[in-house]
N, CA, C and O atoms as a GROMACS GRO file, in nm:
protein
  544
    1MET      N    1   0.084  -0.119   0.000
    1MET     CA    2   0.000   0.000   0.000
    1MET      C    3   0.089   0.125   0.000
    1MET      O    4   0.187   0.132   0.074
    2VAL      N    5   0.054   0.222  -0.081
    2VAL     CA    6   0.129   0.347  -0.094
    2VAL      C    7   0.091   0.439   0.022
    2VAL      O    8  -0.026   0.455   0.055
    3LYS      N    9   0.194   0.500   0.084
    3LYS     CA   10   0.169   0.594   0.192
    3LYS      C   11   0.103   0.720   0.136
    3LYS      O   12   0.147   0.774   0.034
    4SER      N   13  -0.001   0.764   0.202
    4SER     CA   14  -0.072   0.884   0.159
    4SER      C   15   0.007   1.009   0.196
    4SER      O   16   0.062   1.019   0.306
    5ILE      N   17   0.012   1.103   0.105
    5ILE     CA   18   0.076   1.232   0.128
    5ILE      C   19  -0.029   1.320   0.197
    5ILE      O   20  -0.137   1.344   0.142
    6ARG      N   21   0.004   1.369   0.316
    6ARG     CA   22  -0.090   1.449   0.395
    6ARG      C   23  -0.063   1.597   0.370
    6ARG      O   24   0.047   1.646   0.396
    7ILE      N   25  -0.166   1.667   0.320
    7ILE     CA   26  -0.149   1.807   0.281
    7ILE      C   27  -0.246   1.898   0.354
    7ILE      O   28  -0.364   1.865   0.370
    8LEU      N   29  -0.195   2.012   0.400
    8LEU     CA   30  -0.274   2.120   0.458
    8LEU      C   31  -0.281   2.233   0.356
    8LEU      O   32  -0.178   2.271   0.300
    9LEU      N   33  -0.400   2.286   0.332
    9LEU     CA   34  -0.418   2.396   0.238
    9LEU      C   35  -0.460   2.521   0.313
    9LEU      O   36  -0.544   2.514   0.403
   10ALA      N   37  -0.402   2.637   0.278
   10ALA     CA   38  -0.441   2.764   0.339
   10ALA      C   39  -0.447   2.872   0.232
   10ALA      O   40  -0.349   2.899   0.162
   11ASP      N   41  -0.564   2.934   0.221
   11ASP     CA   42  -0.586   3.043   0.126
   11ASP      C   43  -0.704   3.124   0.177
   11ASP      O   44  -0.798   3.067   0.233
   12GLU      N   45  -0.700   3.255   0.160
   12GLU     CA   46  -0.808   3.338   0.210
   12GLU      C   47  -0.938   3.322   0.132
   12GLU      O   48  -1.044   3.365   0.178
   13ASP      N   49  -0.932   3.262   0.015
   13ASP     CA   50  -1.049   3.247  -0.072
   13ASP      C   51  -1.103   3.104  -0.062
   13ASP      O   52  -1.036   3.009  -0.102
   14GLU      N   53  -1.223   3.090  -0.011
   14GLU     CA   54  -1.281   2.957   0.007
   14GLU      C   55  -1.297   2.883  -0.126
   14GLU      O   56  -1.282   2.761  -0.131
   15GLY      N   57  -1.328   2.956  -0.232
   15GLY     CA   58  -1.340   2.894  -0.364
   15GLY      C   59  -1.209   2.834  -0.412
   15GLY      O   60  -1.207   2.726  -0.471
   16VAL      N   61  -1.100   2.904  -0.386
   16VAL     CA   62  -0.968   2.853  -0.423
   16VAL      C   63  -0.937   2.728  -0.341
   16VAL      O   64  -0.887   2.628  -0.394
   17LEU      N   65  -0.968   2.733  -0.211
   17LEU     CA   66  -0.945   2.615  -0.126
   17LEU      C   67  -1.020   2.494  -0.179
   17LEU      O   68  -0.964   2.385  -0.188
   18GLN      N   69  -1.146   2.514  -0.215
   18GLN     CA   70  -1.227   2.403  -0.265
   18GLN      C   71  -1.173   2.352  -0.399
   18GLN      O   72  -1.170   2.232  -0.424
   19GLY      N   73  -1.130   2.444  -0.486
   19GLY     CA   74  -1.074   2.405  -0.615
   19GLY      C   75  -0.945   2.326  -0.600
   19GLY      O   76  -0.925   2.223  -0.666
   20LEU      N   77  -0.856   2.374  -0.513
   20LEU     CA   78  -0.730   2.302  -0.489
   20LEU      C   79  -0.757   2.165  -0.428
   20LEU      O   80  -0.696   2.066  -0.467
   21SER      N   81  -0.849   2.161  -0.333
   21SER     CA   82  -0.884   2.035  -0.267
   21SER      C   83  -0.939   1.935  -0.369
   21SER      O   84  -0.903   1.818  -0.367
   22SER      N   85  -1.026   1.982  -0.458
   22SER     CA   86  -1.081   1.894  -0.562
   22SER      C   87  -0.972   1.842  -0.654
   22SER      O   88  -0.972   1.724  -0.689
   23LEU      N   89  -0.881   1.930  -0.694
   23LEU     CA   90  -0.770   1.889  -0.780
   23LEU      C   91  -0.685   1.782  -0.712
   23LEU      O   92  -0.650   1.681  -0.774
   24LEU      N   93  -0.654   1.803  -0.586
   24LEU     CA   94  -0.568   1.709  -0.514
   24LEU      C   95  -0.637   1.575  -0.489
   24LEU      O   96  -0.571   1.472  -0.483
   25ARG      N   97  -0.769   1.576  -0.476
   25ARG     CA   98  -0.842   1.451  -0.456
   25ARG      C   99  -0.836   1.359  -0.578
   25ARG      O  100  -0.868   1.241  -0.567
   26THR      N  101  -0.795   1.411  -0.693
   26THR     CA  102  -0.783   1.327  -0.812
   26THR      C  103  -0.659   1.237  -0.805
   26THR      O  104  -0.644   1.144  -0.884
   27GLU      N  105  -0.570   1.267  -0.711
   27GLU     CA  106  -0.447   1.188  -0.693
   27GLU      C  107  -0.471   1.085  -0.584
   27GLU      O  108  -0.507   1.120  -0.472
   28GLU      N  109  -0.450   0.958  -0.616
   28GLU     CA  110  -0.478   0.849  -0.522
   28GLU      C  111  -0.394   0.854  -0.396
   28GLU      O  112  -0.438   0.809  -0.290
   29ASP      N  113  -0.274   0.909  -0.405
   29ASP     CA  114  -0.184   0.907  -0.289
   29ASP      C  115  -0.180   1.039  -0.211
   29ASP      O  116  -0.091   1.060  -0.129
   30ILE      N  117  -0.277   1.127  -0.237
   30ILE     CA  118  -0.282   1.255  -0.166
   30ILE      C  119  -0.409   1.264  -0.084
   30ILE      O  120  -0.518   1.232  -0.131
   31THR      N  121  -0.392   1.309   0.042
   31THR     CA  122  -0.505   1.332   0.131
   31THR      C  123  -0.496   1.475   0.184
   31THR      O  124  -0.394   1.514   0.241
   32VAL      N  125  -0.601   1.552   0.167
   32VAL     CA  126  -0.607   1.686   0.226
   32VAL      C  127  -0.654   1.669   0.369
   32VAL      O  128  -0.766   1.626   0.394
   33VAL      N  129  -0.567   1.704   0.464
   33VAL     CA  130  -0.598   1.682   0.606
   33VAL      C  131  -0.653   1.807   0.675
   33VAL      O  132  -0.703   1.798   0.786
   34GLY      N  133  -0.643   1.923   0.610
   34GLY     CA  134  -0.694   2.044   0.672
   34GLY      C  135  -0.704   2.158   0.573
   34GLY      O  136  -0.627   2.168   0.477
   35LEU      N  137  -0.801   2.245   0.599
   35LEU     CA  138  -0.823   2.365   0.518
   35LEU      C  139  -0.827   2.484   0.612
   35LEU      O  140  -0.885   2.477   0.720
   36SER      N  141  -0.765   2.594   0.571
   36SER     CA  142  -0.765   2.714   0.654
   36SER      C  143  -0.780   2.838   0.568
   36SER      O  144  -0.729   2.846   0.457
   37LEU      N  145  -0.853   2.935   0.623
   37LEU     CA  146  -0.873   3.062   0.554
   37LEU      C  147  -0.777   3.171   0.601
   37LEU      O  148  -0.779   3.282   0.546
   38ASP      N  149  -0.693   3.143   0.699
   38ASP     CA  150  -0.595   3.242   0.742
   38ASP      C  151  -0.466   3.175   0.790
   38ASP      O  152  -0.464   3.058   0.827
   39GLY      N  153  -0.360   3.253   0.788
   39GLY     CA  154  -0.228   3.199   0.819
   39GLY      C  155  -0.211   3.153   0.962
   39GLY      O  156  -0.148   3.051   0.987
   40ALA      N  157  -0.267   3.227   1.058
   40ALA     CA  158  -0.253   3.188   1.198
   40ALA      C  159  -0.321   3.054   1.224
   40ALA      O  160  -0.266   2.968   1.293
   41GLU      N  161  -0.440   3.038   1.170
   41GLU     CA  162  -0.511   2.910   1.185
   41GLU      C  163  -0.433   2.797   1.117
   41GLU      O  164  -0.426   2.686   1.169
   42ALA      N  165  -0.374   2.826   1.002
   42ALA     CA  166  -0.297   2.725   0.930
   42ALA      C  167  -0.179   2.676   1.014
   42ALA      O  168  -0.151   2.556   1.017
   43VAL      N  169  -0.111   2.767   1.082
   43VAL     CA  170   0.001   2.727   1.167
   43VAL      C  171  -0.048   2.638   1.281
   43VAL      O  172   0.014   2.536   1.312
   44GLY      N  173  -0.159   2.677   1.342
   44GLY     CA  174  -0.215   2.596   1.451
   44GLY      C  175  -0.258   2.458   1.404
   44GLY      O  176  -0.232   2.358   1.471
   45LEU      N  177  -0.324   2.453   1.288
   45LEU     CA  178  -0.364   2.323   1.232
   45LEU      C  179  -0.242   2.237   1.201
   45LEU      O  180  -0.240   2.117   1.231
   46ALA      N  181  -0.143   2.297   1.141
   46ALA     CA  182  -0.022   2.222   1.106
   46ALA      C  183   0.045   2.166   1.231
   46ALA      O  184   0.093   2.053   1.231
   47GLU      N  185   0.047   2.245   1.336
   47GLU     CA  186   0.109   2.198   1.460
   47GLU      C  187   0.035   2.076   1.514
   47GLU      O  188   0.099   1.984   1.567
   48ARG      N  189  -0.097   2.073   1.502
   48ARG     CA  190  -0.176   1.959   1.549
   48ARG      C  191  -0.171   1.840   1.454
   48ARG      O  192  -0.169   1.725   1.499
   49LEU      N  193  -0.170   1.866   1.323
   49LEU     CA  194  -0.184   1.759   1.224
   49LEU      C  195  -0.052   1.707   1.166
   49LEU      O  196  -0.049   1.598   1.110
   50SER      N  197   0.056   1.782   1.180
   50SER     CA  198   0.187   1.746   1.124
   50SER      C  199   0.177   1.696   0.980
   50SER      O  200   0.211   1.581   0.952
   51PRO      N  201   0.131   1.782   0.888
   51PRO     CA  202   0.120   1.738   0.748
   51PRO      C  203   0.259   1.718   0.685
   51PRO      O  204   0.359   1.770   0.734
   52ASP      N  205   0.261   1.643   0.577
   52ASP     CA  206   0.385   1.628   0.501
   52ASP      C  207   0.416   1.757   0.426
   52ASP      O  208   0.532   1.791   0.404
   53LEU      N  209   0.309   1.827   0.386
   53LEU     CA  210   0.322   1.948   0.304
   53LEU      C  211   0.214   2.048   0.342
   53LEU      O  212   0.098   2.012   0.361
   54ALA      N  213   0.254   2.175   0.353
   54ALA     CA  214   0.158   2.284   0.370
   54ALA      C  215   0.163   2.368   0.242
   54ALA      O  216   0.270   2.411   0.200
   55ILE      N  217   0.047   2.389   0.182
   55ILE     CA  218   0.036   2.474   0.063
   55ILE      C  219  -0.029   2.603   0.110
   55ILE      O  220  -0.143   2.603   0.156
   56LEU      N  221   0.044   2.714   0.097
   56LEU     CA  222  -0.001   2.842   0.150
   56LEU      C  223  -0.010   2.949   0.042
   56LEU      O  224   0.071   2.952  -0.051
   57ASP      N  225  -0.109   3.036   0.057
   57ASP     CA  226  -0.115   3.159  -0.021
   57ASP      C  227  -0.032   3.262   0.055
   57ASP      O  228  -0.007   3.245   0.174
   58LEU      N  229   0.009   3.368  -0.010
   58LEU     CA  230   0.081   3.474   0.059
   58LEU      C  231  -0.014   3.573   0.126
   58LEU      O  232   0.013   3.622   0.235
   59THR      N  233  -0.126   3.601   0.060
   59THR     CA  234  -0.218   3.703   0.108
   59THR      C  235  -0.329   3.637   0.188
   59THR      O  236  -0.426   3.585   0.132
   60MET      N  237  -0.313   3.641   0.321
   60MET     CA  238  -0.414   3.584   0.410
   60MET      C  239  -0.431   3.676   0.530
   60MET      O  240  -0.337   3.747   0.567
   61PRO      N  241  -0.549   3.676   0.589
   61PRO     CA  242  -0.569   3.759   0.708
   61PRO      C  243  -0.500   3.699   0.831
   61PRO      O  244  -0.462   3.582   0.830
   62LEU      N  245  -0.484   3.778   0.933
   62LEU     CA  246  -0.427   3.744   1.063
   62LEU      C  247  -0.277   3.714   1.057
   62LEU      O  248  -0.202   3.758   1.145
   63MET      N  249  -0.233   3.640   0.956
   63MET     CA  250  -0.090   3.614   0.939
   63MET      C  251  -0.068   3.583   0.791
   63MET      O  252  -0.130   3.492   0.736
   64ASN      N  253   0.020   3.658   0.728
   64ASN     CA  254   0.044   3.634   0.584
   64ASN      C  255   0.126   3.507   0.563
   64ASN      O  256   0.179   3.449   0.658
   65GLY      N  257   0.136   3.466   0.439
   65GLY     CA  258   0.205   3.342   0.406
   65GLY      C  259   0.354   3.343   0.436
   65GLY      O  260   0.412   3.238   0.464
   66ILE      N  261   0.418   3.460   0.431
   66ILE     CA  262   0.561   3.468   0.462
   66ILE      C  263   0.582   3.438   0.611
   66ILE      O  264   0.667   3.356   0.646
   67GLU      N  265   0.504   3.503   0.697
   67GLU     CA  266   0.518   3.479   0.841
   67GLU      C  267   0.475   3.336   0.876
   67GLU      O  268   0.539   3.272   0.960
   68ALA      N  269   0.369   3.287   0.813
   68ALA     CA  270   0.327   3.148   0.838
   68ALA      C  271   0.437   3.051   0.797
   68ALA      O  272   0.460   2.951   0.866
   69THR      N  273   0.505   3.079   0.688
   69THR     CA  274   0.617   2.995   0.644
   69THR      C  275   0.728   2.994   0.749
   69THR      O  276   0.779   2.889   0.785
   70ARG      N  277   0.765   3.112   0.797
   70ARG     CA  278   0.870   3.121   0.900
   70ARG      C  279   0.833   3.038   1.023
   70ARG      O  280   0.915   2.963   1.076
   71ARG      N  281   0.710   3.054   1.067
   71ARG     CA  282   0.668   2.983   1.189
   71ARG      C  283   0.660   2.832   1.167
   71ARG      O  284   0.701   2.754   1.253
   72LEU      N  285   0.606   2.792   1.050
   72LEU     CA  286   0.599   2.649   1.022
   72LEU      C  287   0.739   2.588   1.013
   72LEU      O  288   0.762   2.478   1.063
   73ARG      N  289   0.829   2.659   0.950
   73ARG     CA  290   0.966   2.608   0.936
   73ARG      C  291   1.028   2.586   1.074
   73ARG      O  292   1.099   2.488   1.096
   74ALA      N  293   1.002   2.679   1.169
   74ALA     CA  294   1.057   2.667   1.304
   74ALA      C  295   0.987   2.555   1.383
   74ALA      O  296   1.053   2.481   1.455
   75LEU      N  297   0.856   2.544   1.369
   75LEU     CA  298   0.778   2.445   1.446
   75LEU      C  299   0.790   2.303   1.390
   75LEU      O  300   0.801   2.207   1.466
   76LEU      N  301   0.786   2.293   1.258
   76LEU     CA  302   0.781   2.162   1.192
   76LEU      C  303   0.886   2.157   1.080
   76LEU      O  304   0.850   2.166   0.963
   77PRO      N  305   1.012   2.143   1.114
   77PRO     CA  306   1.117   2.148   1.012
   77PRO      C  307   1.104   2.043   0.902
   77PRO      O  308   1.155   2.064   0.792
   78SER      N  309   1.039   1.930   0.929
   78SER     CA  310   1.027   1.828   0.825
   78SER      C  311   0.907   1.848   0.734
   78SER      O  312   0.897   1.782   0.630
   79THR      N  313   0.815   1.937   0.770
   79THR     CA  314   0.701   1.967   0.683
   79THR      C  315   0.749   2.054   0.568
   79THR      O  316   0.810   2.159   0.591
   80ARG      N  317   0.721   2.013   0.447
   80ARG     CA  318   0.757   2.092   0.329
   80ARG      C  319   0.653   2.202   0.312
   80ARG      O  320   0.538   2.187   0.351
   81ILE      N  321   0.695   2.314   0.252
   81ILE     CA  322   0.606   2.429   0.233
   81ILE      C  323   0.612   2.472   0.088
   81ILE      O  324   0.719   2.494   0.031
   82LEU      N  325   0.493   2.482   0.028
   82LEU     CA  326   0.479   2.524  -0.111
   82LEU      C  327   0.387   2.646  -0.113
   82LEU      O  328   0.275   2.640  -0.062
   83ILE      N  329   0.434   2.755  -0.170
   83ILE     CA  330   0.352   2.875  -0.184
   83ILE      C  331   0.280   2.867  -0.319
   83ILE      O  332   0.341   2.837  -0.422
   84VAL      N  333   0.150   2.895  -0.317
   84VAL     CA  334   0.071   2.907  -0.440
   84VAL      C  335   0.007   3.044  -0.432
   84VAL      O  336  -0.082   3.067  -0.350
   85SER      N  337   0.052   3.136  -0.517
   85SER     CA  338   0.010   3.274  -0.502
   85SER      C  339  -0.007   3.345  -0.636
   85SER      O  340   0.056   3.310  -0.736
   86ALA      N  341  -0.094   3.446  -0.634
   86ALA     CA  342  -0.109   3.534  -0.750
   86ALA      C  343   0.002   3.639  -0.753
   86ALA      O  344   0.025   3.705  -0.854
   87GLN      N  345   0.071   3.653  -0.641
   87GLN     CA  346   0.183   3.748  -0.630
   87GLN      C  347   0.304   3.686  -0.700
   87GLN      O  348   0.360   3.587  -0.653
   88THR      N  349   0.344   3.745  -0.813
   88THR     CA  350   0.451   3.683  -0.892
   88THR      C  351   0.574   3.771  -0.909
   88THR      O  352   0.664   3.738  -0.987
   89SER      N  353   0.581   3.882  -0.838
   89SER     CA  354   0.699   3.967  -0.853
   89SER      C  355   0.819   3.900  -0.785
   89SER      O  356   0.801   3.823  -0.690
   90PRO      N  357   0.939   3.929  -0.833
   90PRO     CA  358   1.059   3.871  -0.774
   90PRO      C  359   1.069   3.895  -0.624
   90PRO      O  360   1.122   3.811  -0.551
   91ARG      N  361   1.019   4.008  -0.577
   91ARG     CA  362   1.024   4.041  -0.434
   91ARG      C  363   0.949   3.937  -0.352
   91ARG      O  364   0.998   3.892  -0.249
   92TYR      N  365   0.830   3.898  -0.398
   92TYR     CA  366   0.750   3.799  -0.325
   92TYR      C  367   0.810   3.660  -0.333
   92TYR      O  368   0.819   3.589  -0.232
   93VAL      N  369   0.852   3.621  -0.451
   93VAL     CA  370   0.913   3.488  -0.468
   93VAL      C  371   1.037   3.476  -0.380
   93VAL      O  372   1.053   3.378  -0.308
   94GLY      N  373   1.125   3.576  -0.387
   94GLY     CA  374   1.246   3.574  -0.307
   94GLY      C  375   1.219   3.574  -0.158
   94GLY      O  376   1.284   3.502  -0.083
   95SER      N  377   1.122   3.654  -0.114
   95SER     CA  378   1.088   3.660   0.029
   95SER      C  379   1.035   3.526   0.078
   95SER      O  380   1.069   3.482   0.188
   96ALA      N  381   0.953   3.461  -0.002
   96ALA     CA  382   0.897   3.331   0.038
   96ALA      C  383   1.006   3.225   0.049
   96ALA      O  384   1.009   3.148   0.145
   97LEU      N  385   1.096   3.222  -0.048
   97LEU     CA  386   1.204   3.124  -0.045
   97LEU      C  387   1.301   3.151   0.071
   97LEU      O  388   1.348   3.057   0.136
   98LYS      N  389   1.330   3.279   0.098
   98LYS     CA  390   1.417   3.314   0.210
   98LYS      C  391   1.352   3.278   0.343
   98LYS      O  392   1.422   3.244   0.439
   99ALA      N  393   1.220   3.285   0.350
   99ALA     CA  394   1.148   3.253   0.474
   99ALA      C  395   1.146   3.102   0.500
   99ALA      O  396   1.114   3.058   0.611
  100GLY      N  397   1.179   3.023   0.397
  100GLY     CA  398   1.185   2.879   0.417
  100GLY      C  399   1.093   2.796   0.328
  100GLY      O  400   1.086   2.674   0.344
  101ALA      N  401   1.024   2.860   0.236
  101ALA     CA  402   0.939   2.784   0.143
  101ALA      C  403   1.027   2.695   0.056
  101ALA      O  404   1.137   2.733   0.016
  102ASP      N  405   0.976   2.576   0.026
  102ASP     CA  406   1.049   2.481  -0.059
  102ASP      C  407   1.016   2.500  -0.206
  102ASP      O  408   1.086   2.449  -0.293
  103GLY      N  409   0.908   2.572  -0.233
  103GLY     CA  410   0.868   2.593  -0.370
  103GLY      C  411   0.766   2.705  -0.382
  103GLY      O  412   0.708   2.749  -0.283
  104TYR      N  413   0.745   2.750  -0.507
  104TYR     CA  414   0.655   2.862  -0.535
  104TYR      C  415   0.589   2.838  -0.669
  104TYR      O  416   0.658   2.821  -0.770
  105VAL      N  417   0.456   2.836  -0.670
  105VAL     CA  418   0.380   2.816  -0.794
  105VAL      C  419   0.287   2.934  -0.813
  105VAL      O  420   0.216   2.975  -0.721
  106ALA      N  421   0.287   2.989  -0.934
  106ALA     CA  422   0.194   3.098  -0.967
  106ALA      C  423   0.052   3.041  -0.974
  106ALA      O  424   0.029   2.936  -1.035
  107LYS      N  425  -0.043   3.112  -0.912
  107LYS     CA  426  -0.181   3.063  -0.911
  107LYS      C  427  -0.236   3.041  -1.051
  107LYS      O  428  -0.314   2.948  -1.073
  108ASP      N  429  -0.197   3.125  -1.145
  108ASP     CA  430  -0.251   3.109  -1.280
  108ASP      C  431  -0.193   2.987  -1.352
  108ASP      O  432  -0.237   2.953  -1.461
  109ALA      N  433  -0.094   2.923  -1.292
  109ALA     CA  434  -0.033   2.803  -1.352
  109ALA      C  435  -0.078   2.675  -1.283
  109ALA      O  436  -0.035   2.566  -1.320
  110VAL      N  437  -0.164   2.688  -1.182
  110VAL     CA  438  -0.206   2.570  -1.106
  110VAL      C  439  -0.281   2.473  -1.197
  110VAL      O  440  -0.349   2.514  -1.290
  111GLY      N  441  -0.268   2.349  -1.169
  111GLY     CA  442  -0.326   2.239  -1.246
  111GLY      C  443  -0.228   2.126  -1.232
  111GLY      O  444  -0.187   2.092  -1.120
  112ARG      N  445  -0.188   2.068  -1.343
  112ARG     CA  446  -0.089   1.961  -1.338
  112ARG      C  447   0.044   2.012  -1.280
  112ARG      O  448   0.118   1.936  -1.218
  113GLU      N  449   0.073   2.141  -1.300
  113GLU     CA  450   0.198   2.194  -1.245
  113GLU      C  451   0.199   2.183  -1.093
  113GLU      O  452   0.305   2.160  -1.035
  114LEU      N  453   0.085   2.199  -1.029
  114LEU     CA  454   0.080   2.187  -0.884
  114LEU      C  455   0.120   2.046  -0.841
  114LEU      O  456   0.195   2.030  -0.744
  115ILE      N  457   0.070   1.947  -0.910
  115ILE     CA  458   0.105   1.808  -0.876
  115ILE      C  459   0.255   1.786  -0.897
  115ILE      O  460   0.320   1.722  -0.814
  116THR      N  461   0.309   1.838  -1.006
  116THR     CA  462   0.453   1.828  -1.033
  116THR      C  463   0.532   1.895  -0.921
  116THR      O  464   0.632   1.841  -0.874
  117ALA      N  465   0.488   2.015  -0.880
  117ALA     CA  466   0.556   2.089  -0.774
  117ALA      C  467   0.550   2.013  -0.642
  117ALA      O  468   0.650   2.006  -0.570
  118ILE      N  469   0.436   1.957  -0.608
  118ILE     CA  470   0.420   1.880  -0.484
  118ILE      C  471   0.519   1.765  -0.482
  118ILE      O  472   0.589   1.744  -0.383
  119ARG      N  473   0.525   1.691  -0.591
  119ARG     CA  474   0.612   1.573  -0.595
  119ARG      C  475   0.760   1.614  -0.589
  119ARG      O  476   0.840   1.546  -0.525
  120ALA      N  477   0.796   1.724  -0.655
  120ALA     CA  478   0.934   1.771  -0.651
  120ALA      C  479   0.974   1.815  -0.510
  120ALA      O  480   1.080   1.779  -0.461
  121VAL      N  481   0.888   1.893  -0.447
  121VAL     CA  482   0.916   1.944  -0.314
  121VAL      C  483   0.927   1.830  -0.213
  121VAL      O  484   1.015   1.830  -0.127
  122LEU      N  485   0.837   1.733  -0.223
  122LEU     CA  486   0.842   1.619  -0.130
  122LEU      C  487   0.964   1.530  -0.154
  122LEU      O  488   1.007   1.458  -0.064
  123ALA      N  489   1.019   1.535  -0.275
  123ALA     CA  490   1.140   1.459  -0.306
  123ALA      C  491   1.266   1.535  -0.262
  123ALA      O  492   1.378   1.488  -0.283
  124GLY      N  493   1.247   1.652  -0.202
  124GLY     CA  494   1.361   1.729  -0.154
  124GLY      C  495   1.419   1.825  -0.256
  124GLY      O  496   1.524   1.884  -0.233
  125GLN      N  497   1.351   1.839  -0.368
  125GLN     CA  498   1.396   1.933  -0.471
  125GLN      C  499   1.316   2.062  -0.455
  125GLN      O  500   1.198   2.058  -0.420
  126GLY      N  501   1.377   2.173  -0.478
  126GLY     CA  502   1.301   2.298  -0.481
  126GLY      C  503   1.219   2.304  -0.608
  126GLY      O  504   1.248   2.233  -0.704
  127TYR      N  505   1.117   2.388  -0.609
  127TYR     CA  506   1.038   2.404  -0.730
  127TYR      C  507   0.989   2.547  -0.739
  127TYR      O  508   0.935   2.601  -0.642
  128VAL      N  509   1.008   2.607  -0.854
  128VAL     CA  510   0.953   2.739  -0.883
  128VAL      C  511   0.894   2.732  -1.022
  128VAL      O  512   0.956   2.680  -1.115
  129SER      N  513   0.771   2.785  -1.038
  129SER     CA  514   0.706   2.786  -1.170
  129SER      C  515   0.803   2.840  -1.274
  129SER      O  516   0.875   2.937  -1.250
  130GLU      N  517   0.804   2.777  -1.388
  130GLU     CA  518   0.898   2.815  -1.494
  130GLU      C  519   0.893   2.964  -1.525
  130GLU      O  520   0.997   3.027  -1.544
  131ALA      N  521   0.773   3.022  -1.530
  131ALA     CA  522   0.758   3.164  -1.562
  131ALA      C  523   0.820   3.254  -1.454
  131ALA      O  524   0.847   3.371  -1.480
  132LEU      N  525   0.844   3.200  -1.335
  132LEU     CA  526   0.898   3.280  -1.223
  132LEU      C  527   1.046   3.254  -1.199
  132LEU      O  528   1.108   3.324  -1.118
  133ARG      N  529   1.105   3.159  -1.264
  133ARG     CA  530   1.242   3.116  -1.232
  133ARG      C  531   1.345   3.226  -1.246
  133ARG      O  532   1.444   3.228  -1.172
  134SER      N  533   1.326   3.317  -1.338
  134SER     CA  534   1.423   3.425  -1.352
  134SER      C  535   1.417   3.522  -1.234
  134SER      O  536   1.508   3.603  -1.215
  135SER      N  537   1.309   3.513  -1.153
  135SER     CA  538   1.293   3.603  -1.038
  135SER      C  539   1.378   3.562  -0.921
  135SER      O  540   1.409   3.645  -0.835
  136CYS      N  541   1.417   3.436  -0.914
  136CYS     CA  542   1.486   3.392  -0.793
  136CYS      C  543   1.624   3.354  -0.826
  136CYS      O  544   1.700   3.314  -0.738
   0.00000   0.00000   0.00000
């Protein structure tokens, strides 16, 4: 039996959360273990659930994705962190990676690229959307 990849999703938009969750459910070895609409809640959920991967947006209430990344990295060093954001400027990409994110995917590129990014990050490889690579 294949071990299920446990993923926590955090995004301020409930529709995005539902869309990402639906996409991930198409993969037999992925289980979404938690959904959060804000960064502070995401950190608390991650601390309780110890997911293999946290997928975070940058723009969230109470705690943004950069600060959530810093805290998750300190609390759960083995949990991988993937940013999925509409913010695509080099400043955001660089800040997320410096904060400890293992990868960064542009929201407009989500689909099969997200699955590719998840698998790369969990394999210990960094991942940045091709369109953003020159930024970092």
